[in-house]
N, C-alpha and C positions, 0 to 999 in steps of 0.2 A: 759949623757953615763949611761947605766945601770949600777945597782949593783950588783957584782958578790959575787954569794956563790957557793963555790965549792968543792968536795970530803967530804960531808957531809952526814948525814942520819938524818931522822927526823919520828917521829912517833907520834902516839896519836891521837887526837882531833884537827882538823884545824890548824897544827901545822905553816902554811904560809900565815894564811888568812888575806884578805886584802893587799897581797903584789903586789907593783906597780914597774913597770919598772926594772924589775929585771933578769939577765940571772943565769940557773941553769947549771951547767957543772959536771957530775958523780956524781950526787944527787940522793939517795934513798929515798922513802918514803916507809917505812914500815909499818908493821900493823897500824890498825886505819882508820881513815874514815876524807874524805875534806880535803886533804892536801893541796890543789891549789884552795881554794875557795874565789870569789869574788874579784878576781883578776885581771888585766890588764897587757899590754904589758910585758907579759914573753915568754922569750927563756929557752927553755929545749933542753940539749944536752948531748947522752950519758946518760941518766937518767934511771933509774928503779923502775919502780911504782909496789906495792906490794900491798898496803891498798887499801880499798874501796873508792868509788867515787871520785879520786884525781884532776878532773878537774870538778868542777860547777861553773856557771856565770863568766865564765874567758872570757875577750874583748881582742881581738889584740894577738894571741900567735903564736909561732913559734915551733915545735917540731920537731927534728931531731936526727935518731941515738940511738932512746930509744925503751924498752921494756915495756910492759905493760904485767905482769902476771896474773895466773886466777883470784887471789883474786884481782885486780881491776876492777871487774865488773861494770858497769854501770859508767865508769869511765868519760866519757865526755857529759854533758846535758847542756842546757839552757845556751849555749856560742856564741860568733860572730868571724868572720873574725880569723878564726885558717888555720893556714898550717900545715901539718904534710909529714914528708919524712923520708924514709929509715927506718922504722920502723916496729917491730914484736908486733903484738896483740895478744895475748891468752889470752884474755877474753870475756866474751860475753855481749851483750847489751851496746856496746858504741853507742857514737853519736846519740843524742834524742834533739829535739826540738831547732835548731839549724838555724842559719844563716850563707851564705859565709864558707863552708869549702871545704878546699882542701887538697886531699891527691896524692904523688906521691912515687911511689916506695915503697909500706906499704902492707905486707902480714897480712891478720887475718884468724886467724886458728880456733875462734869461733866465727861465724859470726851471732850467735843467736840474733836476735830481733839487728840487727844493721842497723845505718842509718833511723831512724825512724823520720820523719815528718821532714827532713830537707829542708830548701829554700834557694838552692843555692849549688849546690854540684858539685864539678869537681873531676875526679880520673883519675890518667895516671899508667899505669901499676899497677894493684891493685889485690892481690888475696883475695878470700872466700871461706873459707871451714868450712862446717860442720853447723850447726845452721838452723833457720827456718825463714822466712818472713826478708829477709833484705830488706831496701829499701822501706818499708809499708807506704804511704802515704806522700813521698818527691815530690819535684818540682824543675823545673828548674835545670835540671841535663844534665852535659856532661861529656862524657865516651871516654878516648881511652886506648885502653887495660885493659881488665878485664879476668880473669880466675874466675869460680864459680862453684864449686859443691853444693852448700848451695842450700836447699829445697823453693820454694816460693818464686822467687826472683820477684821484681819489681812489685807488686802488688798496685793497685789505686795509681800509680805513675802520674804526668803531666808534659809535656814538658819536654821531655827526647832526647839528642840525641847519639847515643852509635856507636861507632867504634873499630872494630878488638877484637870482645868479642869472648870467647869460654864459654859457659852456659849450664851446664848440671845439669839439675833439672825436676820439673813436676808444671803446674799452673804459669808456669811463664807470665808475661804481663796479668796480668789478671784485666779486669776492668781499663784498665789504658786509659788514654787521652793524645793524640799529641805525640807522639813517633814514631822516626825514628832508625833503626839498620842497619846500613853499615856491609859489608864485615866480619860477624860474623857466627858463628857455634854456632846453637841453638838447644840442646835435651832433648826433655821429655814430657812427656803426658800433652796435653789440653793447648798448647799455644795460648794466647792472646784471650781467652774467654771474651766476652763481651767488647772487646776493642773500641774504639771510635778515628779514625784517628791514627791507626797502617799502618805504611808504613816499609816493608823489602827490602834492597836494598842489590843485590849480598851475599843473605844468604844462608847457606845448614840447614835444618829443620829436624828434625827426632822425633818421637814418635806419638801416637797414636791420633786422632781425633783433629789434630789441627786448629787453628783459624775457630772457630764455632761463632755465635752469634756475629761475629763483626760487627761492623759499620763503612762503609769507609776505607774499609781495601784495601792496596796496597801490591803489591807484582811487584819488579822488578827484572828479572835476578836470579830467587831465584831457588834452587834444594829442591828436599826431598827424602827422604831416604824409603827403601822399608816397612816401618813400620807404615807411615804416612797415615793412612787411614781415610775415611768418613769426610775429610775434607770440609771447608766451609759451614757446615751447618747452616742455618736460618742466613748467611751472606751476607752484600753488598760487593762486592769484584770486584778491576780491577788486574787481576793477570796476569804477562808474567813469564810461567816456563820452565825453561829448562830440558830436559830430562823426564823421565817417573812419574807421580804421580798413586798411587793403586788404589783410588777412591775418587771421588767426589759425596757429596750428599746433595741433597735438597738445593743449594744456593738460596735465596732470590732474590737476581738481582744483575746486572752487567755482567761481560766478563770477562772469562778465558781462555788464550790461552796457550798449553801445546803440548810437543813433542808426548807425547802417555800418555793415560788415561786406567787403568786397566778397570774400571768398571763406570758408572755414573747411580746414583741412583736418581730418579725421582718419587715421589710416592705421595700419597693423603693428605700425611701431610705437604707437602710445603706450604712456607708463601706466601703471596701477597708481592711483586706484580709478585714474579716466573716468572722472564723474563730474568734470567742470560741467557747467550751463552757461548756453551763452544765449544770451536775450537780446532781441532786438527791440529797442524801445519804443513805445505807441506815442507817435507823432501827433499833437493836437492843434 
């Protein structure tokens, strides 16, 4: 049985250092640093985190119905096997250098530099707002239900599967590897540049110059907005597109099928092997 700590406040330096097998209920971590550090088997329910760096080097934890205020920046680093549910985060730079992290029904209102270098990340019904570069360098990610208006999401990530996302950003999925996105809306400039093995299934895409310099790009049953111009430059691509695309420019190789293409630009700057087929689908 876990030791119960309830209806208390802790401040200062490392007040709960080296705590193990503990449940916190209605606890406040006030001004100070490293409130819960070098701990294991921790549960926190209906707790408020105000001070800096509350969860560092924590192993096996469950966080539910909690609030992280702006002062708790860089709150959770170097920890493993954490589950967080029904929580609101108002602080930047959470979740770094971690392994096996699950979030469900979590709202992050300052997602600046969040989820960096995570190995094994699962998100269900998560919202990200504001900030830059969430998910940088993370790997082995599974997501179902994501709303994000943060900038530069999913850069340099590997081994990712995403379902039911609504992402408004720019430079998303830059230089990624082995990423599949299903049933999602992706809005922003320069999507998927320098990607390797990016696959988009049943997605709607808007924003200028998407999917250039991509290697082994696959699109299945995707649609594009009227601002998605100059796509596929120097990419190797297999694409099944529904509806109209504005323009395609100098794809390197592969096959693109669409209902309508406004402009096809093939000029002297195309890169070898320069053998991409572009096919207008016959209308029935």
